[in-house]
VMD Tcl script that builds the backbone (N, CA, C; Angstrom):
set m [mol new atoms 246]
animate dup $m
set s [atomselect $m all]
$s set {name element resname resid chain x y z} {
  {N N MET 1 A 211.468 83.926 118.411}
  {CA C MET 1 A 211.070 85.316 118.479}
  {C C MET 1 A 211.815 85.980 119.636}
  {N N TYR 2 A 212.027 87.262 119.469}
  {CA C TYR 2 A 212.759 88.035 120.468}
  {C C TYR 2 A 211.999 89.319 120.756}
  {N N LYS 3 A 212.225 89.830 121.956}
  {CA C LYS 3 A 211.637 91.114 122.341}
  {C C LYS 3 A 212.795 92.055 122.665}
  {N N ALA 4 A 212.720 93.248 122.097}
  {CA C ALA 4 A 213.712 94.284 122.376}
  {C C ALA 4 A 213.061 95.376 123.202}
  {N N LYS 5 A 213.751 95.768 124.261}
  {CA C LYS 5 A 213.321 96.903 125.075}
  {C C LYS 5 A 214.357 98.003 124.860}
  {N N ILE 6 A 213.907 99.084 124.227}
  {CA C ILE 6 A 214.806 100.147 123.795}
  {C C ILE 6 A 214.537 101.408 124.601}
  {N N ASP 7 A 215.571 101.951 125.221}
  {CA C ASP 7 A 215.491 103.231 125.940}
  {C C ASP 7 A 216.229 104.285 125.131}
  {N N VAL 8 A 215.559 105.404 124.897}
  {CA C VAL 8 A 216.146 106.528 124.170}
  {C C VAL 8 A 216.153 107.733 125.105}
  {N N THR 9 A 217.315 108.339 125.268}
  {CA C THR 9 A 217.444 109.503 126.136}
  {C C THR 9 A 218.218 110.600 125.416}
  {N N LEU 10 A 217.997 111.817 125.864}
  {CA C LEU 10 A 218.784 112.927 125.341}
  {C C LEU 10 A 220.231 112.769 125.793}
  {N N LYS 11 A 221.145 113.175 124.947}
  {CA C LYS 11 A 222.556 113.161 125.341}
  {C C LYS 11 A 222.742 114.090 126.533}
  {N N LYS 12 A 223.728 113.794 127.356}
  {CA C LYS 12 A 223.951 114.564 128.582}
  {C C LYS 12 A 224.183 116.044 128.301}
  {N N ALA 13 A 224.773 116.374 127.166}
  {CA C ALA 13 A 225.067 117.774 126.835}
  {C C ALA 13 A 223.848 118.541 126.335}
  {N N VAL 14 A 222.746 117.842 126.063}
  {CA C VAL 14 A 221.538 118.477 125.519}
  {C C VAL 14 A 220.618 118.873 126.674}
  {N N LEU 15 A 220.158 120.118 126.654}
  {CA C LEU 15 A 219.222 120.581 127.675}
  {C C LEU 15 A 217.908 119.814 127.559}
  {N N ASP 16 A 217.254 119.581 128.694}
  {CA C ASP 16 A 216.002 118.825 128.730}
  {C C ASP 16 A 214.917 119.660 129.404}
  {N N PRO 17 A 214.269 120.578 128.651}
  {CA C PRO 17 A 213.250 121.425 129.264}
  {C C PRO 17 A 212.054 120.628 129.801}
  {N N GLN 18 A 211.703 119.536 129.147}
  {CA C GLN 18 A 210.593 118.724 129.645}
  {C C GLN 18 A 210.957 118.100 130.996}
  {N N GLY 19 A 212.178 117.632 131.132}
  {CA C GLY 19 A 212.641 117.080 132.401}
  {C C GLY 19 A 212.619 118.132 133.503}
  {N N LYS 20 A 213.035 119.355 133.177}
  {CA C LYS 20 A 213.013 120.436 134.168}
  {C C LYS 20 A 211.591 120.767 134.595}
  {N N THR 21 A 210.664 120.744 133.638}
  {CA C THR 21 A 209.255 121.021 133.951}
  {C C THR 21 A 208.683 119.941 134.865}
  {N N VAL 22 A 208.967 118.677 134.564}
  {CA C VAL 22 A 208.489 117.577 135.403}
  {C C VAL 22 A 209.079 117.687 136.805}
  {N N LEU 23 A 210.370 117.976 136.898}
  {CA C LEU 23 A 211.021 118.127 138.199}
  {C C LEU 23 A 210.390 119.269 138.993}
  {N N SER 24 A 210.142 120.390 138.329}
  {CA C SER 24 A 209.511 121.530 138.988}
  {C C SER 24 A 208.116 121.163 139.489}
  {N N SER 25 A 207.362 120.432 138.690}
  {CA C SER 25 A 206.016 120.006 139.093}
  {C C SER 25 A 206.067 119.074 140.297}
  {N N LEU 26 A 207.013 118.146 140.285}
  {CA C LEU 26 A 207.157 117.246 141.435}
  {C C LEU 26 A 207.477 118.028 142.704}
  {N N LYS 27 A 208.380 118.998 142.579}
  {CA C LYS 27 A 208.751 119.824 143.741}
  {C C LYS 27 A 207.530 120.585 144.266}
  {N N SER 28 A 206.729 121.129 143.352}
  {CA C SER 28 A 205.552 121.895 143.781}
  {C C SER 28 A 204.480 121.003 144.404}
  {N N MET 29 A 204.545 119.707 144.128}
  {CA C MET 29 A 203.608 118.757 144.718}
  {C C MET 29 A 204.114 118.206 146.049}
  {N N GLY 30 A 205.276 118.689 146.486}
  {CA C GLY 30 A 205.800 118.287 147.779}
  {C C GLY 30 A 206.826 117.169 147.746}
  {N N PHE 31 A 207.227 116.715 146.563}
  {CA C PHE 31 A 208.260 115.690 146.463}
  {C C PHE 31 A 209.630 116.362 146.515}
  {N N SER 32 A 210.315 116.212 147.620}
  {CA C SER 32 A 211.599 116.898 147.786}
  {C C SER 32 A 212.796 116.023 147.426}
  {N N ALA 33 A 212.624 114.727 147.305}
  {CA C ALA 33 A 213.745 113.823 147.050}
  {C C ALA 33 A 214.372 113.979 145.664}
  {N N PRO 34 A 213.591 114.129 144.589}
  {CA C PRO 34 A 214.223 114.235 143.263}
  {C C PRO 34 A 215.062 115.507 143.141}
  {N N THR 35 A 216.269 115.348 142.621}
  {CA C THR 35 A 217.144 116.504 142.420}
  {C C THR 35 A 217.441 116.750 140.946}
  {N N ASN 36 A 217.150 115.776 140.106}
  {CA C ASN 36 A 217.356 115.929 138.669}
  {C C ASN 36 A 216.361 115.034 137.942}
  {N N MET 37 A 215.962 115.431 136.751}
  {CA C MET 37 A 214.996 114.652 135.976}
  {C C MET 37 A 215.360 114.758 134.507}
  {N N ARG 38 A 215.436 113.626 133.826}
  {CA C ARG 38 A 215.622 113.571 132.379}
  {C C ARG 38 A 214.465 112.749 131.825}
  {N N VAL 39 A 213.877 113.198 130.743}
  {CA C VAL 39 A 212.745 112.515 130.132}
  {C C VAL 39 A 213.220 111.866 128.832}
  {N N GLY 40 A 212.744 110.664 128.562}
  {CA C GLY 40 A 213.134 109.956 127.349}
  {C C GLY 40 A 211.972 109.203 126.744}
  {N N LYS 41 A 212.305 108.265 125.858}
  {CA C LYS 41 A 211.312 107.440 125.182}
  {C C LYS 41 A 211.636 105.975 125.448}
  {N N PHE 42 A 210.609 105.127 125.353}
  {CA C PHE 42 A 210.777 103.697 125.532}
  {C C PHE 42 A 210.024 102.976 124.424}
  {N N PHE 43 A 210.684 102.003 123.807}
  {CA C PHE 43 A 210.057 101.188 122.775}
  {C C PHE 43 A 210.148 99.725 123.184}
  {N N ASP 44 A 209.074 98.990 122.977}
  {CA C ASP 44 A 209.003 97.557 123.263}
  {C C ASP 44 A 208.634 96.886 121.941}
  {N N VAL 45 A 209.586 96.194 121.313}
  {CA C VAL 45 A 209.403 95.668 119.965}
  {C C VAL 45 A 209.577 94.154 119.961}
  {N N THR 46 A 208.626 93.444 119.360}
  {CA C THR 46 A 208.753 92.004 119.167}
  {C C THR 46 A 209.271 91.754 117.759}
  {N N LEU 47 A 210.288 90.912 117.665}
  {CA C LEU 47 A 210.958 90.665 116.388}
  {C C LEU 47 A 210.884 89.188 116.028}
  {N N ASP 48 A 210.477 88.901 114.812}
  {CA C ASP 48 A 210.438 87.528 114.317}
  {C C ASP 48 A 211.709 87.287 113.508}
  {N N VAL 49 A 212.781 86.947 114.211}
  {CA C VAL 49 A 214.083 86.692 113.592}
  {C C VAL 49 A 214.649 85.388 114.161}
  {N N PRO 50 A 215.597 84.763 113.453}
  {CA C PRO 50 A 216.080 83.451 113.881}
  {C C PRO 50 A 217.098 83.451 115.021}
  {N N SER 51 A 217.716 84.598 115.316}
  {CA C SER 51 A 218.769 84.594 116.347}
  {C C SER 51 A 218.839 85.934 117.065}
  {N N LYS 52 A 219.499 85.917 118.205}
  {CA C LYS 52 A 219.686 87.140 118.979}
  {C C LYS 52 A 220.543 88.142 118.201}
  {N N GLU 53 A 221.523 87.634 117.469}
  {CA C GLU 53 A 222.388 88.511 116.670}
  {C C GLU 53 A 221.577 89.259 115.606}
  {N N LYS 54 A 220.637 88.534 114.964}
  {CA C LYS 54 A 219.783 89.186 113.961}
  {C C LYS 54 A 218.856 90.208 114.614}
  {N N ALA 55 A 218.387 89.915 115.816}
  {CA C ALA 55 A 217.547 90.870 116.545}
  {C C ALA 55 A 218.338 92.137 116.847}
  {N N GLU 56 A 219.585 91.980 117.294}
  {CA C GLU 56 A 220.432 93.143 117.584}
  {C C GLU 56 A 220.666 93.974 116.324}
  {N N GLU 57 A 220.936 93.301 115.206}
  {CA C GLU 57 A 221.133 94.023 113.947}
  {C C GLU 57 A 219.881 94.808 113.567}
  {N N ALA 58 A 218.721 94.178 113.715}
  {CA C ALA 58 A 217.461 94.841 113.364}
  {C C ALA 58 A 217.204 96.051 114.254}
  {N N VAL 59 A 217.463 95.907 115.558}
  {CA C VAL 59 A 217.236 97.023 116.481}
  {C C VAL 59 A 218.170 98.185 116.158}
  {N N HIS 60 A 219.435 97.896 115.920}
  {CA C HIS 60 A 220.370 98.968 115.545}
  {C C HIS 60 A 219.890 99.678 114.281}
  {N N ALA 61 A 219.442 98.914 113.286}
  {CA C ALA 61 A 218.976 99.523 112.033}
  {C C ALA 61 A 217.743 100.389 112.263}
  {N N MET 62 A 216.778 99.890 113.050}
  {CA C MET 62 A 215.570 100.675 113.323}
  {C C MET 62 A 215.904 101.965 114.065}
  {N N CYS 63 A 216.785 101.865 115.038}
  {CA C CYS 63 A 217.166 103.062 115.803}
  {C C CYS 63 A 217.897 104.062 114.918}
  {N N ASP 64 A 218.829 103.562 114.108}
  {CA C ASP 64 A 219.610 104.450 113.254}
  {C C ASP 64 A 218.768 105.119 112.171}
  {N N LYS 65 A 217.734 104.430 111.687}
  {CA C LYS 65 A 216.952 104.961 110.571}
  {C C LYS 65 A 215.702 105.735 110.988}
  {N N LEU 66 A 215.149 105.461 112.201}
  {CA C LEU 66 A 213.887 106.109 112.531}
  {C C LEU 66 A 213.711 106.479 113.999}
  {N N LEU 67 A 214.015 105.570 114.896}
  {CA C LEU 67 A 213.618 105.757 116.296}
  {C C LEU 67 A 214.454 106.778 117.063}
  {N N VAL 68 A 215.679 107.025 116.623}
  {CA C VAL 68 A 216.613 107.864 117.383}
  {C C VAL 68 A 217.159 108.978 116.500}
  {N N ASN 69 A 217.226 110.174 117.066}
  {CA C ASN 69 A 217.916 111.285 116.411}
  {C C ASN 69 A 219.340 111.283 116.952}
  {N N PRO 70 A 220.313 110.779 116.183}
  {CA C PRO 70 A 221.670 110.607 116.712}
  {C C PRO 70 A 222.386 111.908 117.063}
  {N N VAL 71 A 221.877 113.017 116.594}
  {CA C VAL 71 A 222.497 114.303 116.912}
  {C C VAL 71 A 222.273 114.656 118.387}
  {N N ILE 72 A 221.074 114.347 118.904}
  {CA C ILE 72 A 220.749 114.766 120.270}
  {C C ILE 72 A 220.382 113.617 121.210}
  {N N GLU 73 A 220.262 112.385 120.676}
  {CA C GLU 73 A 219.812 111.278 121.513}
  {C C GLU 73 A 220.793 110.107 121.504}
  {N N ASP 74 A 220.803 109.380 122.610}
  {CA C ASP 74 A 221.513 108.114 122.751}
  {C C ASP 74 A 220.486 107.026 122.970}
  {N N TYR 75 A 220.871 105.776 122.744}
  {CA C TYR 75 A 219.967 104.672 123.036}
  {C C TYR 75 A 220.737 103.462 123.531}
  {N N HIS 76 A 220.030 102.633 124.263}
  {CA C HIS 76 A 220.552 101.311 124.612}
  {C C HIS 76 A 219.347 100.367 124.667}
  {N N PHE 77 A 219.629 99.094 124.575}
  {CA C PHE 77 A 218.530 98.127 124.540}
  {C C PHE 77 A 218.969 96.799 125.131}
  {N N ILE 78 A 217.949 96.024 125.486}
  {CA C ILE 78 A 218.185 94.639 125.885}
  {C C ILE 78 A 217.283 93.775 125.017}
  {N N ILE 79 A 217.748 92.579 124.750}
  {CA C ILE 79 A 217.005 91.623 123.932}
  {C C ILE 79 A 216.709 90.391 124.777}
  {N N GLU 80 A 215.449 89.954 124.732}
  {CA C GLU 80 A 215.036 88.741 125.447}
  {C C GLU 80 A 214.393 87.790 124.464}
  {N N GLU 81 A 214.625 86.507 124.639}
  {CA C GLU 81 A 213.934 85.512 123.831}
  {C C GLU 81 A 212.541 85.296 124.411}
  {N N VAL 82 A 211.526 85.269 123.528}
  {CA C VAL 82 A 210.147 85.045 123.993}
  {C C VAL 82 A 209.557 83.840 123.281}
}
mol reanalyze $m
mol bondsrecalc $m
mol representation Tube
mol addrep $m
C-alpha cells in the first residue's frame, strides 16, 4: 500500500483573492512577517496498488480527471510506502 500527499495550488499567473484576504487578516492581527499568501488544497490518499509506479499513475489520473483544474491549478505529490 502507498500513501500519496497531493498539493494543489493556483498557477502563479492566476490571482488569489482568498490568499489576499488571509494575508490582510494576518496583517490586521499584528503579524507583520508575511508578505505574500497563496491558498491551495491538500489531499492525503491511501492507494492499494502493487508498486510505486502504479501509485504515481493512479495519482496522475485522479488529478487529471477530478482533483485539479488544469486551466488554473498546478499540482505536485509525494508517494510513501505504508
